[in-house]
Structure formats: structure tokens, C-alpha cells
TIRO-538223 format. One record per residue (C-alpha): residue number from 1; x, y, z; chain. Coordinates in steps of 0.25 Angstrom, whole numbers. Layout:
<atoms>
+-----+-------+-------+-------+-------+
!  nr !    c1 !    c2 !    c3 ! kette !
+-----+-------+-------+-------+-------+
! NUM !     X !     Y !     Z !     A !
...
+-----+-------+-------+-------+-------+
</atoms>
This chain:
<atoms>
+-----+-------+-------+-------+-------+
!  nr !    c1 !    c2 !    c3 ! kette !
+-----+-------+-------+-------+-------+
!   1 !   -86 !   -89 !   -81 !     A !
!   2 !   -75 !  -100 !   -81 !     A !
!   3 !   -62 !   -98 !   -74 !     A !
!   4 !   -49 !  -105 !   -72 !     A !
!   5 !   -41 !  -102 !   -59 !     A !
!   6 !   -26 !  -104 !   -61 !     A !
!   7 !   -20 !  -105 !   -47 !     A !
!   8 !   -25 !  -112 !   -34 !     A !
!   9 !   -19 !  -103 !   -23 !     A !
!  10 !   -26 !   -94 !   -13 !     A !
!  11 !   -31 !   -83 !   -24 !     A !
!  12 !   -35 !   -94 !   -34 !     A !
!  13 !   -42 !  -102 !   -24 !     A !
!  14 !   -50 !   -90 !   -18 !     A !
!  15 !   -53 !   -85 !   -32 !     A !
!  16 !   -58 !   -98 !   -37 !     A !
!  17 !   -67 !  -100 !   -26 !     A !
!  18 !   -73 !   -86 !   -27 !     A !
!  19 !   -75 !   -86 !   -42 !     A !
!  20 !   -82 !  -100 !   -41 !     A !
!  21 !   -91 !   -94 !   -31 !     A !
!  22 !   -94 !   -83 !   -40 !     A !
!  23 !   -98 !   -92 !   -51 !     A !
!  24 !   -85 !   -93 !   -59 !     A !
!  25 !   -82 !  -107 !   -64 !     A !
!  26 !   -68 !  -110 !   -61 !     A !
!  27 !   -65 !  -122 !   -71 !     A !
!  28 !   -50 !  -124 !   -68 !     A !
!  29 !   -40 !  -122 !   -57 !     A !
!  30 !   -25 !  -123 !   -60 !     A !
!  31 !   -14 !  -124 !   -50 !     A !
!  32 !     0 !  -130 !   -52 !     A !
!  33 !    -3 !  -139 !   -41 !     A !
!  34 !   -15 !  -148 !   -46 !     A !
!  35 !   -19 !  -151 !   -31 !     A !
!  36 !   -21 !  -136 !   -29 !     A !
!  37 !   -29 !  -134 !   -42 !     A !
!  38 !   -38 !  -146 !   -39 !     A !
!  39 !   -40 !  -141 !   -24 !     A !
!  40 !   -46 !  -127 !   -29 !     A !
!  41 !   -53 !  -133 !   -41 !     A !
!  42 !   -60 !  -143 !   -33 !     A !
!  43 !   -66 !  -132 !   -24 !     A !
!  44 !   -72 !  -124 !   -36 !     A !
!  45 !   -75 !  -136 !   -46 !     A !
!  46 !   -64 !  -133 !   -56 !     A !
!  47 !   -54 !  -142 !   -63 !     A !
!  48 !   -39 !  -141 !   -58 !     A !
!  49 !   -26 !  -142 !   -66 !     A !
!  50 !   -11 !  -140 !   -63 !     A !
!  51 !    -7 !  -138 !   -78 !     A !
!  52 !    -8 !  -124 !   -84 !     A !
!  53 !    -9 !  -131 !   -98 !     A !
!  54 !   -23 !  -137 !   -93 !     A !
!  55 !   -29 !  -124 !   -90 !     A !
!  56 !   -43 !  -124 !   -97 !     A !
!  57 !   -45 !  -113 !  -108 !     A !
!  58 !   -60 !  -112 !  -106 !     A !
!  59 !   -61 !  -102 !   -94 !     A !
!  60 !   -65 !   -88 !   -95 !     A !
!  61 !   -56 !   -83 !   -83 !     A !
!  62 !   -42 !   -88 !   -79 !     A !
!  63 !   -37 !   -83 !   -66 !     A !
!  64 !   -22 !   -85 !   -63 !     A !
!  65 !   -20 !   -85 !   -48 !     A !
!  66 !    -6 !   -91 !   -46 !     A !
!  67 !     7 !   -85 !   -40 !     A !
!  68 !    11 !   -73 !   -47 !     A !
!  69 !    24 !   -79 !   -53 !     A !
!  70 !    16 !   -90 !   -60 !     A !
!  71 !     5 !   -81 !   -67 !     A !
!  72 !    14 !   -78 !   -79 !     A !
!  73 !    17 !   -93 !   -81 !     A !
!  74 !     2 !   -96 !   -80 !     A !
!  75 !    -1 !   -85 !   -91 !     A !
!  76 !    10 !   -90 !  -100 !     A !
!  77 !     6 !  -105 !   -98 !     A !
!  78 !    -8 !  -104 !  -102 !     A !
!  79 !   -12 !   -99 !  -116 !     A !
!  80 !   -22 !   -88 !  -117 !     A !
!  81 !   -37 !   -93 !  -120 !     A !
!  82 !   -43 !   -80 !  -121 !     A !
!  83 !   -50 !   -80 !  -107 !     A !
!  84 !   -48 !   -70 !   -96 !     A !
!  85 !   -35 !   -72 !   -88 !     A !
!  86 !   -32 !   -66 !   -74 !     A !
!  87 !   -22 !   -67 !   -63 !     A !
!  88 !   -24 !   -64 !   -49 !     A !
!  89 !   -10 !   -58 !   -45 !     A !
!  90 !    -8 !   -45 !   -37 !     A !
!  91 !     6 !   -43 !   -43 !     A !
!  92 !     6 !   -49 !   -57 !     A !
!  93 !     3 !   -39 !   -68 !     A !
!  94 !    -7 !   -41 !   -79 !     A !
!  95 !     4 !   -41 !   -89 !     A !
!  96 !     6 !   -56 !   -86 !     A !
!  97 !    -5 !   -59 !   -96 !     A !
!  98 !    -1 !   -49 !  -107 !     A !
!  99 !     1 !   -56 !  -120 !     A !
! 100 !    -4 !   -70 !  -114 !     A !
! 101 !   -19 !   -67 !  -112 !     A !
! 102 !   -29 !   -59 !  -119 !     A !
! 103 !   -38 !   -57 !  -107 !     A !
! 104 !   -31 !   -55 !   -94 !     A !
! 105 !   -31 !   -48 !   -81 !     A !
! 106 !   -29 !   -48 !   -66 !     A !
! 107 !   -39 !   -53 !   -55 !     A !
! 108 !   -32 !   -49 !   -42 !     A !
! 109 !   -40 !   -51 !   -29 !     A !
! 110 !   -32 !   -44 !   -18 !     A !
! 111 !   -34 !   -53 !    -6 !     A !
! 112 !   -27 !   -63 !     2 !     A !
! 113 !   -32 !   -77 !    -1 !     A !
! 114 !   -30 !   -91 !     6 !     A !
! 115 !   -36 !  -104 !     0 !     A !
! 116 !   -41 !  -107 !    14 !     A !
! 117 !   -50 !   -95 !    15 !     A !
! 118 !   -61 !   -92 !     5 !     A !
! 119 !   -60 !   -77 !     1 !     A !
! 120 !   -72 !   -68 !     0 !     A !
! 121 !   -69 !   -60 !   -13 !     A !
! 122 !   -80 !   -50 !   -11 !     A !
! 123 !   -70 !   -39 !    -6 !     A !
! 124 !   -57 !   -44 !   -12 !     A !
! 125 !   -52 !   -33 !   -21 !     A !
! 126 !   -49 !   -38 !   -35 !     A !
! 127 !   -39 !   -30 !   -44 !     A !
! 128 !   -41 !   -33 !   -59 !     A !
! 129 !   -33 !   -29 !   -71 !     A !
! 130 !   -36 !   -33 !   -85 !     A !
! 131 !   -31 !   -32 !  -100 !     A !
! 132 !   -44 !   -25 !  -105 !     A !
! 133 !   -57 !   -19 !  -100 !     A !
! 134 !   -64 !   -32 !  -104 !     A !
! 135 !   -55 !   -41 !   -96 !     A !
! 136 !   -56 !   -31 !   -84 !     A !
! 137 !   -71 !   -32 !   -84 !     A !
! 138 !   -70 !   -47 !   -85 !     A !
! 139 !   -61 !   -48 !   -73 !     A !
! 140 !   -68 !   -38 !   -65 !     A !
! 141 !   -81 !   -46 !   -67 !     A !
! 142 !   -74 !   -58 !   -61 !     A !
! 143 !   -68 !   -50 !   -50 !     A !
! 144 !   -82 !   -44 !   -46 !     A !
! 145 !   -88 !   -58 !   -45 !     A !
! 146 !   -79 !   -60 !   -33 !     A !
! 147 !   -76 !   -46 !   -27 !     A !
! 148 !   -83 !   -32 !   -25 !     A !
! 149 !   -69 !   -25 !   -26 !     A !
! 150 !   -63 !   -26 !   -40 !     A !
! 151 !   -52 !   -16 !   -45 !     A !
! 152 !   -44 !   -13 !   -57 !     A !
! 153 !   -29 !   -13 !   -54 !     A !
! 154 !   -17 !   -12 !   -63 !     A !
! 155 !    -5 !   -22 !   -61 !     A !
! 156 !     3 !   -12 !   -54 !     A !
! 157 !    -8 !    -8 !   -45 !     A !
! 158 !   -10 !   -23 !   -42 !     A !
! 159 !     4 !   -25 !   -39 !     A !
! 160 !     3 !   -14 !   -28 !     A !
! 161 !   -10 !   -20 !   -23 !     A !
! 162 !    -2 !   -33 !   -21 !     A !
! 163 !     9 !   -27 !   -14 !     A !
! 164 !    -1 !   -19 !    -5 !     A !
! 165 !    -8 !   -33 !    -2 !     A !
! 166 !     5 !   -39 !     2 !     A !
! 167 !     7 !   -29 !    12 !     A !
! 168 !    -7 !   -28 !    17 !     A !
! 169 !    -9 !   -43 !    17 !     A !
! 170 !     3 !   -52 !    16 !     A !
! 171 !    12 !   -44 !    24 !     A !
! 172 !     2 !   -41 !    35 !     A !
! 173 !    -1 !   -56 !    36 !     A !
! 174 !    14 !   -59 !    38 !     A !
! 175 !    14 !   -48 !    49 !     A !
! 176 !     2 !   -56 !    55 !     A !
! 177 !    11 !   -68 !    54 !     A !
! 178 !    22 !   -62 !    61 !     A !
! 179 !    12 !   -57 !    72 !     A !
! 180 !     8 !   -71 !    74 !     A !
! 181 !    22 !   -75 !    76 !     A !
! 182 !    24 !   -65 !    87 !     A !
! 183 !    11 !   -69 !    93 !     A !
! 184 !    15 !   -84 !    93 !     A !
! 185 !    28 !   -81 !   100 !     A !
! 186 !    20 !   -74 !   111 !     A !
! 187 !    10 !   -86 !   112 !     A !
! 188 !    -2 !   -78 !   106 !     A !
! 189 !   -11 !   -82 !    95 !     A !
! 190 !   -12 !   -74 !    82 !     A !
! 191 !   -27 !   -71 !    83 !     A !
! 192 !   -25 !   -61 !    94 !     A !
! 193 !   -20 !   -52 !    82 !     A !
! 194 !   -33 !   -53 !    74 !     A !
! 195 !   -41 !   -42 !    81 !     A !
! 196 !   -29 !   -33 !    79 !     A !
! 197 !   -28 !   -37 !    64 !     A !
! 198 !   -43 !   -35 !    62 !     A !
! 199 !   -43 !   -21 !    68 !     A !
! 200 !   -31 !   -17 !    60 !     A !
! 201 !   -37 !   -22 !    47 !     A !
! 202 !   -51 !   -16 !    51 !     A !
! 203 !   -45 !    -2 !    53 !     A !
! 204 !   -41 !    -2 !    38 !     A !
! 205 !   -56 !     0 !    35 !     A !
! 206 !   -55 !    14 !    42 !     A !
! 207 !   -40 !    18 !    42 !     A !
! 208 !   -29 !    17 !    32 !     A !
! 209 !   -18 !     7 !    36 !     A !
! 210 !    -9 !    19 !    39 !     A !
! 211 !   -20 !    26 !    48 !     A !
! 212 !   -22 !    13 !    56 !     A !
! 213 !    -7 !    10 !    59 !     A !
! 214 !    -4 !     8 !    74 !     A !
! 215 !     7 !     1 !    82 !     A !
! 216 !    20 !     4 !    88 !     A !
! 217 !    27 !     9 !    75 !     A !
! 218 !    16 !    18 !    73 !     A !
! 219 !    18 !    24 !    87 !     A !
! 220 !    33 !    24 !    85 !     A !
! 221 !    34 !    16 !    98 !     A !
! 222 !    48 !    12 !    97 !     A !
! 223 !    49 !     4 !   110 !     A !
! 224 !    37 !    -5 !   107 !     A !
! 225 !    43 !    -7 !    93 !     A !
! 226 !    57 !   -11 !    98 !     A !
! 227 !    51 !   -20 !   109 !     A !
! 228 !    43 !   -27 !    97 !     A !
! 229 !    56 !   -28 !    89 !     A !
! 230 !    63 !   -34 !   101 !     A !
! 231 !    53 !   -46 !   101 !     A !
! 232 !    54 !   -50 !    87 !     A !
! 233 !    63 !   -58 !    79 !     A !
! 234 !    72 !   -52 !    68 !     A !
! 235 !    62 !   -54 !    56 !     A !
! 236 !    50 !   -48 !    64 !     A !
! 237 !    59 !   -37 !    69 !     A !
! 238 !    62 !   -33 !    55 !     A !
! 239 !    47 !   -33 !    51 !     A !
! 240 !    43 !   -26 !    63 !     A !
! 241 !    54 !   -15 !    61 !     A !
! 242 !    51 !   -13 !    46 !     A !
! 243 !    36 !   -11 !    48 !     A !
! 244 !    37 !    -2 !    61 !     A !
! 245 !    47 !     7 !    53 !     A !
! 246 !    38 !     8 !    41 !     A !
! 247 !    26 !    11 !    50 !     A !
! 248 !    34 !    22 !    57 !     A !
! 249 !    38 !    28 !    44 !     A !
! 250 !    24 !    27 !    38 !     A !
! 251 !    18 !    35 !    50 !     A !
! 252 !    30 !    44 !    54 !     A !
! 253 !    21 !    56 !    53 !     A !
! 254 !    10 !    50 !    61 !     A !
+-----+-------+-------+-------+-------+
</atoms>
């Protein structure tokens, strides 16, 4: 199988590496910045381009892995060549391909990716959607080259998955950033939090998030919460208060 990667960001980079390792021949990488395309292409033995007009037509599988607001432009800018086209977005509906591609679908790996860290895709869940049963089979076959966990999901289900992922990953990571700020102000390193974070995540193998909730808001310990609020700047006070109030409302019968 020959494939083209359109994009050179975190998702595109990890997919390109993993597909190459799985035996897929990536023949071209596109990025609007040629240096980025060349950097990724050089690691997998592909050619690089920064021009959509120069996308080769002879591949079997085209993976669009760019910012959500750029997907439609890519689809509109490149004529259909009869190959299978997919995007990797969590929030962009499959409709972006309608009327512009004969064979198309969605190939969404729900994971947090970084270029600097190579991802093991074996347990990364892939959510796929396709224009037909044949296309679904083809996309599933590619996904199973990388992962043991492949699911069908509609565009609406995928949008909700993406929202859930933002809460579970992006917002949680931002809260760890805030925790780091608080620790830095106290002259303490962030890594003192790592055992706590690991235990919190590990508990989710046995309990639901609601069942594993602890802390002063869960105990309705108003004196401790107020003492925390008094130590925080205005932005952190607001976040602390909103989250504490929501925890108390969620667990008001506990």
C-alpha cells in the first residue's frame, strides 16, 4: 500500500512513523512549510512538498492530518483521483468529503500526540466512519495494522468523544500546569506530584471517576477550601471555585 500524508504536525508525524513501521510505503508528505514536510519525509524515506498542486496522484490512501479549519480547503484544492481519502479530526464531520470524493472516511486516533515522543499505537483507540461498507473495511484494515482497538463512530459520536477528550486530557493537563505554578511559588518541583497523578489514573482501572473523587470539595471542608482560595491569584481562585462548586453539586447526595 502506498500512502500520502497531508500534514506534518503531532498526529501526522506519529501516524507516518507507525504506518511506515507497519509496512505502508509513505511516498509523499505535504506541509505548507516545506522545512516541516522535509523533516518528516526525511525520517520515513518520502518526498516532501509545500504545494497542494504537487500532491502525487498514484497513492492508494491519502491521510489529511491538518488543523480542522484547513481540512475543507485541502479537499477542495485537490481533485479526486479515485483513491481512498480520510481525515484524522475528532470534530470535523465526514460531510466535508461529500460531493468531492468517491471513496472517503474518517480515521481518528484518540490520543495525545507529541512529535518528540514516539507513540505505541497498540492500545490507541481508532474511531472510523466511512461512505460505504467497502470503504469501512479498507479503513478498518489500515487501523488494525496499528491498533487492537478499532471502533465505528458517527460524526456526532466523534464530536462528543473529542469534547470528552478535551476534558480528560487537555483540561487535566492545564490543571497540572497550574499545580506546577503553585509548587514553583512554594519552591517545590513538579515531580512531587507524579505519584499522586499515577495513583489517581490507576484507580480508574477499578473505579469510575465519580467513585474515586476525593478532596476538600468532596468532603465539603469549607475552611480548607477558603484557605486555599485566599492563597491564589484571581484567575486561579475562579478556577478553584468553579471546580469545587461543581464537585459539590455532583456529589451532593453522597
